[in-house]
N, C-alpha and C positions, 0 to 999 in steps of 0.2 A: 356785491350787490347785482347788476347786472348778470352775471350769469347766476347767482343762486334765483334768481328771479325767471331765468329763461331753462334752469334743469327740476327745477322744483315740481313743474309739473308731472313731468316726466319720471320724476322720482314714487313723488303720490302716487302715479299710475301703477308702476312696479308694485309696490308696497300691496296695496289692495289688489291686484292679482293678485300675487301671494297666499294672502288672510285668506284670501275669499275661495281659490284652489284650494288652499289646504282644507280648510273648512267642510268645501265639497269631496275632498276627495279621502275621508276618514271612512275606516270599515262596517259602516252601517246600514244599514240596511232596506236600502231600496232593491235589495237583491232581490232575487225571487228563491224560497227554501231555503233563506239563509238561518239560521241560529238565533241569529243579535238582529234581528229583523221584525220589528215588533207591530209591521202595519198588516192592511189582512192580506197582503202575499207572500210575507214571512213565513216563517216555520220556530216563532220564539217561544212559542205556546207548549209546541210537543217536546223543545226543548228542557223548556221550565219543570212539565211534568216529570219528564225521564229521569231527571235530578234530585228532584224531590222524592222518587224512588228509589236514589240509591243508586242511579246508574252511572258513570264519571261521562259525562259529554265532551268529547275532543277535537275542536275545531280545526284542522288540515288545508290552509291555501294551498291547493296545486299540489299534485304527483310528487315533485321533486320532493316536499317537506313531509313525503310521509318517511317513515323506515320502519320494511317488510320486520325488524327486529321486533316494534313495539307491538307488531298485529299475530297475538297469540290465542293459544283459546281463553273463551269467552269475551273476545271481540266480536264487537257486530260493526258491519262495516257499510257508511250510507256513502250511496251518491245521488247527489238531486238531479244530474241530469247528465249528459255523455255527450257537450257539444262538441266540445274540446279533446273528444278523445276520436284517433284515428285509428286503420285497420291494424297499425304494427304496436302504436304506441298502448291503444283500450289494454290487448288479450296479456301485454306485460305488467299491466299494471293490474288486471283479476290475477293474473300466475303468481305476483308477490305477496299475494292476500291469503295465498291454502292454508296461512296457520290460522284463519279469522275461522270464527266458528258461523258464520253469515254475509252476506253480503246484498244488502237492498239496493236498488238501483230505482232509481224511477224514471218516468216515460213523459213529460210536459207537453208530448205530441207526436203527430201523425207521422209527420217529417221529420222528426231523429232517427235513425239509422243504428240502433242498440243494436242491432244482428251484427251488425257492420263493426261496430265500436267497440263490440266485450265478444265477438268474433262464437257467436250463438246462429243458432238457425232461426231465427226470428223475421216474422212480419207485422208491422205497423199499417190499421186504422184506426178512421176516428170512430170514437163512442156516440152514442145516442148522447150520454149523458143525465139520463135521468135514473135512479136510483134500480141496481140488481144486487139480487140477493147470492147468497155465496155457491149454494148447491155443487160441492161440491167435495173431498174428504180430504181434510187438509188442518193439521196442526194450529194452524193461523186462523183458521178459520171458525165461525162457528152454525152451527142451524139457524137459519131466520134473521142474520145479521146481515142488515142492507149495508151496502157502497154508495152515499152520494158523491157525484164531483165526478163523475166515470169519463172520464178523456179520453182514453186510445182501447181499442180493441185489441189487444195482442193476442197471436195466433203461431204456435210453437210449430214447424215444418221440419222435413228429412227425416230420415230412418227412425231415428231415438226422440220422436217425438211423443213416444209412450211410455218415458219414461218423465215424464214431463207430469204435474198436475196441475191441471186452470181450475179458478176458482172468478168465480160472479161473472158467469158465460150473456151474453143478451138473453136469455131466454131460459127455462127451466129445462132439462135434459136435453140442450144446445149440444154434450160435446158425448152422447149415449152413442152415436155412433163412429164413436174412433176421432172426431175431431180434437181437437186440446188448444181454445178458443178461450181469451175472457179476460177482466180487466188487472187478473194476479197471474201468473205464472212461476213457478218455483221447478227449479231446475238442480239435478243432485247433483253431490259433490263427487267431485274427479280430483284423477293428480296436479291437474293444468288450472283447478277452479277449486272455492270451496261453496257451499249450496248459495245456488244466486236465487232470488226473487226479482222478476220484474214490477214494478208497479204501475200499471197504466191510469190510475185516477190521481194524478201528482196533483191537482186545487184538495182535494179533501183533505188535506193535512196540512192547509196554511192556515192564517190563522183565524181569515176571516169564516173556515168551515169546518173545521177540524171537529165539534161541538155535534154536530150532523148525523140523527143518525147512529151506527158502528165504526165510525172514520177513528176517530179516537182509539177503539179499542184494538181496530184492526193496526196502527201504526206501534202506539206500546207494545202488540203481541212479538209485531216483529222488529222494532229494534230494542225495545228490553228484554230481553233475552238472555243477553251475556251484565258481564259487571263495569262495561268498557263500551263507550263508542264512539265510533271514530267519523267524525262529516267532515265527509273530503268532500271541496269545493273545485271542480277542474278549472284550469286557467286557459290562457293562452298557449299557453310556454307546454302545455300537456301538449299539445297535438304532433309534436316533432315533425319531422321532415316529410312527409307520409299522407298530411295533411293539406288541402287544396280547398283557400279560402280568402278572404280578401284582404289586405292590409286593415280595415278595421277590425276585421275581426278577432288580429293578432294585436292589438293595443291593448294595454288596461281599460279594464271599463271606467274605473274611477277615471279615466283621463277624460272621459266626453266632456264633462263639467268644466274643468281646465280648458279645452276646446272651445267650446262655447262664448264663455268666460272672455276670452282672449280674443274671438273674432267682435265680439260685443264692442270691447275696447279698438280694436283697429277701425270699426266704421265710426265708432262716435271721434276718434283722434282724423279720420278723412272727412268729415264733415268740419267739425270745426276749423282744421287747417287747411282744407281742401281750396282751390282757388274758384273763383262766380264772376262768371259772364256778368256786366257790367250796361246798363242799359244802351240801346242802338247811337252811334253818332254819327252826326249828319257832316258829311264833310262835303265843303261847297267844289264844281269840280274847276278843274284847272282853265276849263278853256268849254265854251258851246258850240257844235256844230248844228247845222241847221242840218233839217232832213233832204234839204234840194242837193248839198253838196254831198250827205252821206248818198244819197240815192245817183248822182250823176259820176263819183267818183266808184261805186261798183259798176256801173255801167262801164264805167274805162276800164275796171282790171277784169269783164265778160270780155270785149277786146280787145285788152292785150293779150288775154291767152285763147282766142277765137278760140271761146266759148260758146257761140253763139245757140247750139239749142236749149240753153243752161241760161241765156239771156228770153227765147222764147216761148220756154218752159215759166220764168217769170212773169211777161204777159198775158200768156195765157191765164196763171190763176188771177193775177187782178181782171182780168176781164168776166170770168168766171164771178168774183166777188163781187162785178157792179152786176153783171146781168142777172143774178137770179133773184134779188128786189125785185127787179124791173117786172119779169115776171108773174110776184107772190109766192115766190118757193124762195125755203131758207136758204141760208149761204153753206149750210153742208150738206146738201143734198149732193148723191152723185155725180161725178160728171158727166157718164154718158146719159142719166136721166137729162142733167141739166141741156146735152145736145141735143138730146130730140124736143127738148119741151120747144127750144129756141128754133130749131128747123117747123116746127108744125106752127111756133109766131112769124116767121121768115116767108115763110114758101120754099126755103131750100131743100137739098138734100140732107138726109142724114149723115151718109158719109162724108159732104163738102162741112158741114157745123162742125163735126168732130173733127175732124181734121183741122182747122181754126182753131176752135177750143180745147181739144182736148189733146190728140196727136201731133209732138215736134218735131213728127218727118226728118227729111236730109236735107241741111241745105250747105249746100257744098259753098258758098261766099256770101259776104257782110249784103252783098245785093240783092238775093234768097231769103235775108232774115229782114229784109226792109221791105223787102214784096209781100213777105206772109204779115207783119206786122202792120200794113196797111190794111189787110185782106180782115182780119181781127179788128180796128176803130174804124172802120169801114160796116161795118157786121154791128157793131154796137151803136154805132148812128141809125143803125138801122130800123135796131130796134126800140132806141128814143125817140124815132118823128113817126106815127101811127101813120103818115100820110104813106112813107116809102115802104111801112111793111107787104111783102108780097112782093115786090119788085127786086130786081137784083143790077145793081152799081156796073154800066160800063166797063168802070174801071179797077174793078176786082178780076176784069175776065181778060184784059186786053194788057198783054204782054209788052205793046210800047209806052206805055201808062209810069210800067216800073225800070226802065231803062235808065240808068241813071243819065247818059247821054243824053236824053229828051229834057232834063231839068235845068228849068233859066235856070239862070243868077239871080232871081230874084224869089227861087225857093229854099228852103233848109229840110233838108233831111234831119229828121229827129231820132237818136240812135236809145234806146233804153240802157 
């Protein structure tokens, strides 16, 4: 029973993950322009209307599943995008479709390199999105037809652009000067490809917009001309070795839901099993050390290391900390400014006060350290006694008073 209780949550979590991943990875359609997607971005409405008109709609997932022998006369091939087709795999796919009557390619965005993917001399730019009129001589377009959902402006470049038919230009008479620009470009059939039609209005064939203007009419004319429609959905594996992309681009699209679910499960497990910090525990100290003992120990360490400059800096820092409040100044005042204020209050020169409170100077021996510390103390006493301000204690200037040989037996020298 102990083992069952230990492993039961893990087994249930694994089963739930597999079930949810299987449900989310079904080929239904959140994929744009999928013939089985009944959402706003899908194209199920166009596929069903074509089937009602007697056109056989065959869905092919990936070009690897496409048999060129099945692409014969009376067949129309639709590519809803060319995202996974590279400079080598794309032209190879187009060459395998020479037996078809027509190849229709949707261009969903201006960032799509449709010319590079299909081996065509075509450039793209974003369309204005406003409805456009056919304004061309093409069997797929009718005079007065208006197309909504114009996403991409297609431009045929190169010396062979005169053979290209451009429909739905940005404005009336736009191509009279010899240009070939519009939302629809028709390339004639050659030995390497069938008749190829590029459509820069992919959103006009979605379930949400196919009933607007003449969108449905254009879709049925382009896709319903034969008895059979092969709806090819390129997959990451179609890119081949020539396509540059990230790891996420080559993973199956249905894997996204599984990755998100597994990530959430791992985070939930981490929160459930993770260690949490408890309250702060107060631990009694094994021994109590008095502050005076700490100060004396530090002084002995300074003396043992002969670090007189460090000891003097500690004395000066304490003197500055005590002196500033006596003059009504903040403790954080700059040491140079404090030295000037002390010089003004005591009548001493600024250089002398700066030497006592700021500059550690050079201390050749312990006697020099003791002499300097006494001078700092006298300066503090001079500030604390208003009667002594403006005068100078002779003991701070007479070197004989600091000679260790003159120190009586009853005197005691304090070291920091």
